[in-house]
Each structure stands twice: as C-alpha cells, then as structure tokens.
C-alpha positions as CSV (number, residue, x, y, z in Angstrom):
1,M,87.3,82.5,91.3
2,S,85.1,84.4,93.7
3,G,84.9,88.1,93.3
4,H,83.4,88.7,96.7
5,P,85.1,88.4,100.1
6,A,84.1,85.7,102.5
7,E,82.1,86.8,105.6
8,P,84.5,87.8,108.4
9,G,84.5,85.5,111.4
10,P,85.5,86.1,115.0
11,R,88.2,88.7,115.3
12,P,91.6,87.0,115.5
13,H,94.2,87.6,118.1
14,H,96.4,90.5,116.9
15,I,100.2,90.6,116.8
16,T,101.5,94.1,117.5
17,R,103.3,95.4,114.4
18,P,106.7,96.9,115.1
19,A,108.4,99.3,112.7
20,I,110.5,97.7,110.0
21,A,113.1,99.9,108.3
22,G,112.5,100.3,104.6
23,A,109.5,97.9,104.5
24,A,106.7,98.4,107.0
25,A,106.5,102.2,106.7
26,I,106.6,104.5,103.7
27,T,107.9,108.0,104.2
28,V,107.7,110.3,101.3
29,F,107.7,113.9,102.7
30,A,104.2,113.9,104.2
31,V,103.3,110.2,104.4
32,A,101.2,108.8,107.2
33,A,102.4,105.2,107.4
34,C,100.0,103.1,109.5
35,T,97.8,100.2,109.5
36,T,94.2,99.6,110.5
37,T,91.8,96.8,110.8
38,S,89.0,97.3,108.2
39,T,85.8,95.5,107.2
40,P,83.9,95.7,104.0
41,G,81.5,98.7,104.0
42,T,83.7,100.7,106.4
43,A,82.3,104.2,106.2
44,G,85.6,106.1,106.7
45,A,89.3,105.8,106.8
46,P,91.7,106.3,109.7
47,A,92.2,109.8,111.0
48,S,95.7,109.8,109.6
49,V,94.4,109.3,106.1
50,V,92.0,112.2,106.4
51,A,94.9,114.4,107.8
52,A,97.2,113.4,104.9
53,A,94.5,114.3,102.4
54,S,94.1,117.9,103.6
55,T,97.5,118.9,105.0
56,A,100.7,119.5,103.2
57,P,104.1,119.9,104.9
58,G,104.2,123.2,106.7
59,G,100.7,124.0,105.2
60,H,102.2,125.1,101.9
61,K,102.4,123.0,98.7
62,P,99.2,121.1,97.9
63,T,99.5,117.4,98.4
64,L,98.3,114.5,96.3
65,S,97.1,112.0,98.9
66,G,96.6,108.3,98.6
67,A,95.9,105.3,100.9
68,G,95.6,101.6,100.7
69,S,97.7,98.6,99.8
70,T,100.7,97.7,101.9
71,F,101.8,95.4,99.0
72,D,102.6,98.6,97.1
73,A,104.3,100.6,99.9
74,P,108.0,99.8,99.2
75,F,107.6,100.5,95.5
76,F,105.6,103.6,96.1
77,S,108.2,104.9,98.5
78,A,111.0,104.7,96.0
79,A,108.9,105.8,93.0
80,F,107.2,108.8,94.7
81,A,110.5,110.0,96.1
82,K,112.0,110.0,92.5
83,Y,108.9,111.8,91.1
84,Q,109.1,114.5,93.7
85,Q,112.7,115.1,92.9
86,Q,111.8,115.5,89.2
87,H,108.7,117.6,90.0
88,P,109.6,119.8,93.1
89,G,106.2,121.5,93.0
90,V,104.5,118.2,93.8
91,T,104.1,116.5,97.2
92,I,102.7,113.0,97.5
93,S,101.4,111.5,100.7
94,Y,100.5,107.8,101.0
95,S,99.1,105.9,103.9
96,A,99.8,102.1,103.8
97,V,96.6,101.0,105.6
98,G,95.6,97.9,103.6
99,S,93.4,97.5,100.5
100,S,90.0,97.6,102.2
101,A,90.9,100.8,104.1
102,G,92.2,102.3,100.8
103,I,88.9,101.5,99.1
104,A,87.0,103.0,102.0
105,A,89.1,106.2,101.9
106,I,88.7,106.8,98.1
107,S,85.0,105.9,98.4
108,A,84.5,108.6,101.0
109,K,86.6,111.1,99.0
110,Q,89.1,111.4,101.8
111,V,92.1,110.9,99.4
112,D,92.9,111.6,95.8
113,F,93.6,108.0,95.0
114,G,93.3,104.6,96.6
115,A,95.4,101.5,96.0
116,S,94.2,97.9,96.2
117,D,95.6,94.5,95.2
118,V,92.2,93.6,93.9
119,P,90.0,95.9,91.9
120,M,86.8,97.3,93.5
121,T,83.7,95.1,93.1
122,T,80.6,96.4,91.5
123,S,79.0,97.0,94.9
124,E,82.1,98.8,96.1
125,Q,82.0,101.0,93.1
126,A,78.3,101.7,93.5
127,A,79.0,102.9,97.1
128,A,81.7,105.4,96.1
129,T,80.4,108.9,96.8
130,G,82.3,110.6,93.9
131,G,80.8,108.7,91.1
132,P,82.4,106.2,88.7
133,V,85.9,104.9,89.6
134,T,88.7,104.3,87.1
135,Q,91.0,101.4,88.1
136,V,94.6,101.5,86.8
137,P,97.2,98.7,87.1
138,V,100.2,100.1,88.9
139,A,102.4,97.3,90.3
140,L,103.2,93.6,89.7
141,G,104.7,91.4,92.3
142,G,104.8,88.0,94.0
143,E,103.8,86.8,97.5
144,G,106.4,84.7,99.2
145,I,105.6,82.0,101.8
146,A,107.9,83.0,104.6
147,Y,108.9,80.5,107.3
148,N,110.9,80.4,110.5
149,L,112.7,77.1,110.7
150,S,116.3,76.1,111.5
151,L,117.4,74.3,108.4
152,P,120.9,73.4,107.2
153,A,122.7,76.1,105.2
154,G,121.5,76.2,101.6
155,A,118.4,74.1,102.4
156,R,115.0,75.4,101.4
157,L,111.5,74.3,102.4
158,H,109.4,72.8,99.5
159,L,105.7,73.0,99.5
160,T,102.8,72.3,97.1
161,G,99.5,74.3,96.9
162,P,97.4,71.5,98.5
163,V,99.9,71.1,101.4
164,L,99.9,74.9,101.9
165,A,96.1,74.9,102.0
166,G,96.2,72.1,104.5
167,I,98.5,74.1,106.8
168,F,96.2,77.2,106.6
169,L,93.1,75.1,107.1
170,G,94.6,73.7,110.3
171,Q,94.6,70.1,108.9
172,I,98.4,69.9,108.9
173,T,99.5,71.0,112.3
174,R,103.1,69.7,112.7
175,W,106.2,70.4,110.7
176,S,107.0,66.6,110.8
177,D,103.7,65.8,109.1
178,P,104.2,63.2,106.4
179,A,102.6,65.5,103.8
180,I,105.5,68.0,104.4
181,T,108.4,65.5,105.0
182,A,107.5,63.7,101.7
183,L,108.2,66.9,99.8
184,N,111.5,67.5,101.7
185,P,113.5,64.3,101.7
186,G,116.8,64.7,103.5
187,L,115.5,67.4,105.8
188,S,115.0,66.6,109.5
189,L,111.9,68.6,110.3
190,Q,111.0,68.8,114.0
191,P,107.6,67.7,115.3
192,A,106.9,71.2,116.5
193,Q,103.5,72.9,116.1
194,I,103.1,75.0,113.0
195,N,102.4,78.6,114.0
196,V,100.3,80.1,111.2
197,V,100.4,83.9,110.7
198,H,97.9,85.7,108.5
199,R,96.6,89.2,107.9
200,S,94.1,90.6,110.3
201,D,93.1,93.7,108.2
202,G,91.2,93.9,104.9
203,S,94.0,92.9,102.5
204,G,94.5,92.5,98.8
205,T,97.5,90.4,99.6
206,T,95.1,88.1,101.4
207,Y,92.9,88.1,98.3
208,I,95.8,87.0,96.0
209,F,96.9,84.3,98.4
210,S,93.4,83.0,99.0
211,N,92.7,83.2,95.2
212,Y,95.7,80.9,94.7
213,L,94.6,78.4,97.3
214,T,91.1,78.4,95.9
215,A,92.5,77.6,92.4
216,I,94.7,74.8,93.7
217,S,92.7,73.2,96.6
218,P,89.0,72.2,96.4
219,A,89.0,71.8,100.2
220,W,90.1,75.5,100.6
221,A,87.6,76.6,98.0
222,A,84.8,74.8,99.8
223,K,85.7,75.9,103.3
224,V,87.2,79.4,103.0
225,G,87.3,80.7,99.5
226,T,88.7,84.0,98.1
227,G,88.5,87.4,99.7
228,K,90.2,90.4,101.3
229,I,88.8,89.4,104.7
230,L,88.4,85.7,105.6
231,H,87.1,83.5,108.3
232,W,90.5,82.0,109.1
233,P,90.3,78.4,110.5
234,V,93.6,78.7,112.3
235,G,96.4,81.1,113.2
236,E,97.1,84.5,114.5
237,G,96.5,87.8,112.7
238,A,99.0,90.7,112.1
239,E,98.3,94.0,110.5
240,G,99.9,94.8,107.1
241,N,102.6,92.9,105.1
242,G,105.2,94.3,107.5
243,G,103.3,93.0,110.5
244,V,103.2,89.5,109.1
245,A,106.8,89.6,108.1
246,T,107.9,90.7,111.6
247,A,105.6,88.1,113.3
248,V,107.1,85.3,111.3
249,D,110.7,86.6,111.8
250,R,110.1,86.6,115.6
251,T,108.1,83.4,116.0
252,P,109.9,80.1,115.8
253,F,108.2,77.4,113.7
254,S,105.9,80.0,112.0
255,I,104.7,80.5,108.5
256,G,103.0,83.4,106.7
257,Y,102.5,85.0,103.3
258,V,104.0,88.4,102.4
259,E,104.8,90.5,99.4
260,Q,108.3,89.6,98.5
261,A,109.8,93.0,99.2
262,Y,109.0,92.7,102.9
263,A,111.5,89.9,103.5
264,Q,114.4,92.2,102.6
265,G,116.3,93.3,105.7
266,L,114.8,90.4,107.7
267,T,116.6,87.6,105.8
268,L,113.4,85.6,105.9
269,P,113.6,82.6,103.6
270,F,110.8,81.8,101.1
271,A,109.5,78.3,100.4
272,A,109.8,76.9,96.9
273,I,106.3,76.3,95.7
274,R,105.4,73.7,93.1
275,N,103.9,75.4,90.0
276,Q,101.5,74.0,87.4
277,A,104.4,72.5,85.4
278,G,105.6,70.6,88.5
279,N,108.7,72.7,89.1
280,Y,109.5,74.3,92.5
281,V,110.1,78.0,92.2
282,T,110.5,81.0,94.5
283,P,109.3,84.5,93.9
284,S,111.7,86.7,91.9
285,V,111.5,89.3,89.1
286,Q,112.0,86.5,86.6
287,T,109.5,84.0,88.0
288,V,106.7,86.5,88.6
289,A,107.3,88.0,85.1
290,A,107.0,84.4,83.7
291,D,103.7,83.9,85.4
292,A,102.3,87.3,84.2
293,A,103.4,86.6,80.6
294,Q,101.0,83.7,80.4
295,K,98.1,86.1,80.7
296,S,98.9,89.5,79.3
297,A,95.3,90.7,78.6
298,I,94.1,91.6,82.1
299,T,91.2,93.9,82.9
300,P,89.7,95.3,86.1
301,S,87.1,92.5,85.8
302,D,89.5,89.7,84.7
303,F,92.7,90.3,86.7
304,S,93.8,87.1,88.4
305,I,97.1,85.6,87.3
306,V,97.6,83.0,90.0
307,N,98.7,79.5,89.1
308,Q,99.5,80.2,85.4
309,P,101.2,77.5,83.3
310,G,104.8,77.7,82.3
311,T,108.0,76.0,83.5
312,G,109.3,79.0,85.4
313,S,106.0,80.6,86.5
314,Y,105.7,81.6,90.2
315,P,102.0,80.8,91.0
316,I,101.3,83.3,93.8
317,S,101.5,86.5,91.8
318,G,99.3,89.5,91.2
319,Y,98.7,93.1,90.1
320,S,97.9,96.1,92.3
321,W,95.6,98.9,91.2
322,A,95.2,102.6,91.7
323,L,91.7,103.9,92.2
324,V,90.7,107.4,91.0
325,Y,87.5,109.1,90.3
326,T,86.7,109.2,86.6
327,H,85.3,112.7,86.9
328,Q,87.8,114.8,88.8
329,P,86.3,117.8,90.8
330,G,89.3,120.1,90.1
331,Q,91.1,120.7,86.8
332,A,94.6,121.4,88.1
333,R,94.6,118.8,90.9
334,G,93.1,116.2,88.5
335,Q,95.8,116.9,85.9
336,G,98.5,116.6,88.5
337,L,97.0,113.3,89.7
338,V,96.7,111.8,86.2
339,A,100.2,113.0,85.2
340,M,101.7,111.4,88.3
341,L,99.9,108.0,87.7
342,D,100.9,108.0,84.0
343,W,104.5,108.5,85.0
344,L,104.2,105.8,87.7
345,T,102.9,103.3,85.2
346,H,105.6,104.0,82.7
347,D,108.9,105.8,83.6
348,G,108.3,105.1,87.3
349,Q,108.4,101.3,86.7
350,A,112.2,101.7,86.7
351,S,111.9,101.6,90.5
352,A,110.1,98.2,90.4
353,A,112.9,95.6,90.0
354,A,115.2,97.3,92.5
355,N,112.5,97.0,95.2
356,G,111.4,93.4,94.6
357,Y,108.7,94.1,92.0
358,V,108.3,93.4,88.3
359,P,108.0,96.3,85.8
360,L,104.6,96.3,84.2
361,P,104.5,94.4,80.9
362,A,104.1,96.7,77.8
363,Q,100.5,95.6,77.2
364,V,99.6,96.4,80.9
365,Q,101.3,99.8,80.7
366,Q,99.2,100.5,77.6
367,L,96.1,99.4,79.6
368,A,97.1,101.9,82.4
369,R,97.3,104.7,79.9
370,T,94.0,103.8,78.2
371,M,92.3,103.8,81.7
372,L,93.9,107.2,82.6
373,Q,92.7,108.7,79.2
374,Q,89.1,108.1,80.5
375,V,89.6,110.6,83.4
376,T,88.1,114.0,82.9
377,G,88.1,117.4,84.6
378,P,85.0,119.3,85.9
379,T,84.2,120.6,82.4
380,G,84.4,117.1,80.9
381,T,87.7,117.6,79.1
382,H,90.1,114.7,79.2
383,L,93.1,115.2,81.5
384,L,95.5,113.0,79.6
385,S,95.8,113.4,75.9
C-alpha cells in the first residue's frame, strides 16, 4: 500500500455542504465545526481552528483544542461531552476540518491535538514545528458505500471491490451496466447515469477508501492509488463526511463513501460489499470488529486493516489517530491533554458503539496507553505514569 498521497489534479466541482443535525457538526461547548479544502503542505489551518485554540467560552476556563478528521466527529461529540460532565474544569474544542487540515493545524502548533484517519508520514512529521509527534489510535470504524436508488422494500445493492473501483474510475457509468446487474439478480436497475460523489478536501476517509480499492483492484492501483487527496477520474466533490452524505441523500442515482455514523438521520442505505471470504456484508459494530480482529498488532507505520480475511469481516474499515507533540511545552496543559486522551481511549470507548463506531480492541487500547506514556512535560518528566 502506498504511504503517500497521489498528486492532486484539477480542483473538482464543489457541492455546498448543508448542516446535518448530529452528524456534520460537532458542538461541545466551544467547538468550531467547519470544513475546508486542504492540500499537503498547507502552512496553516482555518481561522476558526486558530480561534478555538486560543479562546475559551467567555474568556475563562482554558480550552484543550483539537482539529482534523470528520470521521471522528460524531464519536468525539458524544465522548467529549461526557468527559466535560465528569471534569467540569475542562473545556474541549474540536474543529472537524478533515485530516489534512488537522495535520496542518498541529504541525503549526495552532491546536493541542490533531486527528487523522491515517498517521502522519515521515515528511509530515519532519515538517511539524513542535518537534516529534506521538500518534495515538483513538477510534475504529467502517466506511459505508451510500447510494440513492429507488429499490423495492428490503432490497439492498450488492457490489464487489472491482466493480466499485470501476464506478469510481468512470469505467462503469450506468446503473444498468452488466457488471452491476450480474451482482443483483432480481433487481430492476435503471439505465440512469451513476452520479459519483467523493471528498474534495484532504481526507483520511478518502485514504481508507482508496487504500481498499488499491488492495482489491490493480486498475485502481495503477491509475489512482492511495492518498488523502486524489486525482479523481470522475465525479463531484463535497467537503467532509457530512457533505458527501448530504450530496448522496439529495442526488438521485448517486453513490459515495462515508463513515457509517453519517448515514444516521438521513436513512441512507449502504451497499453490501463482498469481502475476501466471498460474503456480502454491510458496515456494523460486529463486521468492523471482525475485520479489525484479523490484525490486532497495528502501529503508526503498519495501520491498514482493509480487506482482511474472515467470513464476517467488513473490508472498508480503519482506525483514526490523535496527534500530539511528544514534548509538551506546558506541564499542566500537557497533563490535562494526556489525561483526556487516556480516558478517551479507555473509558471513553463506551461512547463508540452507540454512535456507529467500534470500541478499540484491548491490544489497541494498550498501544494507545503505551504511546501516551512517551509524552513528556517541559522538564522531561512523563505526563502519564
């Protein structure tokens, strides 16, 4: 699998992203929920990220600020609210701006932590202005293939990885294409054009999706590859998981990829995807957990869990990571940050299943704690015993 994003091509047409209750925006006291288009090497983050990093509600309590992955936003919303209830002296602000913008924000020291669905590359870490970065697994989830078709009640679209790659490559352009109808006997699929929707911003969700297509389709691997930003052969771009979910929901005959929590409230169906064992599965707590169980020993340099074996494995699954500086500039703030992330990766995982995620496996929770034990304060003392 490639560890480097493909070179961005011409900017795609953007679909305006409306607000989606409970999914597109995350509001936890002072949270700036927005999206932005980002490219690798972006020097700074949006103004809202900078504001969230320096301002607490009413100018009083200090704020732990974060920015990045929209994949994480529904989980963070629930978990951070619970943490603040248990720790009333702590305020957490998080800007759901996409993984690339989150990496840019932590690299420029504009936030206390970043969040990305793919760990930082060696070159991205070298560009971080605050020194070495510790990367901590915080969330596990699946990406559903959402579609907008009028199918009979109870019917579900079935797709394989190669057919999905053909759609996003622009090689399969009609819903009545024999490659699709052969997988869906008994369904009457119209000869309408397939409207492809993809992310327009720098996205870890895109990385996981393209990583899967690279693993399953030699044609995709040769023509597009794996990355947070891609040169898309076809389709229209939307910002954030919420933007893609809304675009698919509002566009007849469309298809797109979204973190599974974003279909809640929109009643978007997810296609059943054929896994390595030949079974058709949809994303769920059980099927994503089954996929992750096939590869329990992940690291920031060996993190991909797409297309794992297993009869019940959902193949488009992945982890998300919190990004923090290994050497924290302030003792008290650093201790607060490490304590919050340690809670998030242990007790905070109780908020995962209820919001469409999978609680981190025990071995990954231990990895998170091991990574956090590396973080030190300004005098070199470890902030988590």
